[in-house]
C-alpha positions in Angstrom: -7.1 10.3 -7.0 -6.7 12.0 -3.6 -5.4 10.5 -0.4 -8.9 10.1 1.2 -10.1 8.2 -1.9 -7.0 6.0 -2.0 -7.4 5.2 1.7 -11.1 4.3 1.2 -10.4 2.1 -1.9 -7.6 0.2 -0.1 -9.8 -0.2 3.0 -12.4 -1.8 0.8 -9.8 -4.0 -1.0 -8.2 -5.2 2.2 -11.4 -5.9 4.1 -11.0 -7.6 7.5 -8.4 -10.1 6.4 -5.8 -9.2 3.8 -3.5 -12.2 4.4 -0.5 -9.8 4.9 -0.2 -10.6 8.6 2.2 -7.5 8.9 2.3 -3.8 8.2 2.7 -2.2 4.8 2.9 1.6 4.2 2.4 3.5 1.0 4.4 6.8 1.5 3.3 9.4 -1.0 5.6 12.1 0.3 4.0 15.5 0.9 0.6 13.9 -0.1 0.6 11.7 3.0 0.7 8.0 3.8 -1.6 5.1 3.7 -0.8 2.3 6.3 -2.3 -1.2 6.1 -2.1 -3.1 9.3 -2.6 -6.7 8.3 -1.5 -7.9 11.8 -4.5 -6.2 13.5 -7.8 -8.1 14.0 -9.7 -7.0 12.0 -7.1 -5.4 9.5 -7.0 -1.7 9.5 -6.2 1.0 6.9 -5.4 4.5 8.0 -3.3 7.6 7.4 -1.1 7.5 10.5 2.5 7.8 9.7 4.2 5.1 11.8 6.8 2.4 11.3 5.8 -0.4 9.1 7.6 -3.7 8.1 7.6 -2.5 4.4 7.4 0.9 2.9 6.5 1.6 -0.7 7.5 5.1 -1.7 5.5 6.4 -4.7 3.6 9.3 -6.0 -0.1 9.5 -5.2 -0.9 9.1 -8.9 1.1 5.8 -9.0 -0.8 4.6 -6.0 -4.0 5.4 -7.8 -2.8 3.5 -10.9 -2.0 0.4 -8.7 -5.4 0.6 -7.0 -7.3 0.9 -10.3 -5.4 -2.0 -11.8 -3.8 0.2 -14.4 -0.3 -0.8 -13.1 0.8 -4.2 -11.9 2.9 -4.1 -8.8 5.8 -6.1 -10.4 5.8 -3.8 -13.4 5.8 -0.7 -11.2 8.8 -1.9 -9.3 10.7 -3.1 -12.3 10.2 0.2 -14.1 11.2 2.3 -11.1 7.7 3.9 -10.5 8.0 3.2 -6.8 10.8 2.0 -4.4 10.5 -0.5 -1.7 12.3 -0.5 1.7 12.1 -3.0 4.5 10.8 -6.5 4.1 10.7 -7.3 0.5 8.6 -10.3 1.1 5.7 -8.1 2.2 6.0 -6.1 -1.1 5.7 -9.4 -3.0 2.2 -9.9 -1.3 0.9 -6.7 -2.9 -0.9 -8.8 -5.6 -3.1 -10.1 -2.8 -4.2 -6.6 -1.6 -4.4 -4.9 -5.0 
């Protein structure tokens, strides 16, 4: 999965109301970022690298596994497939989005 596909998939999953009510960034390093702005009305998903309440650092392939449902967020965190910084309560809401 490339960044454009991941962004489009997340945009579809998030819709206009994700229930996040804050910002969440998936930082895929050199491959780029996907930022979900759940505080915007309607919610937005884009690739602008700006500050977020919570950042999930992961490989693009891991993001693809999360989006496709091949990896549960809790399992990914517990096995070290991604790291979370910032507001951990936002990361716990990943199940709603994915």
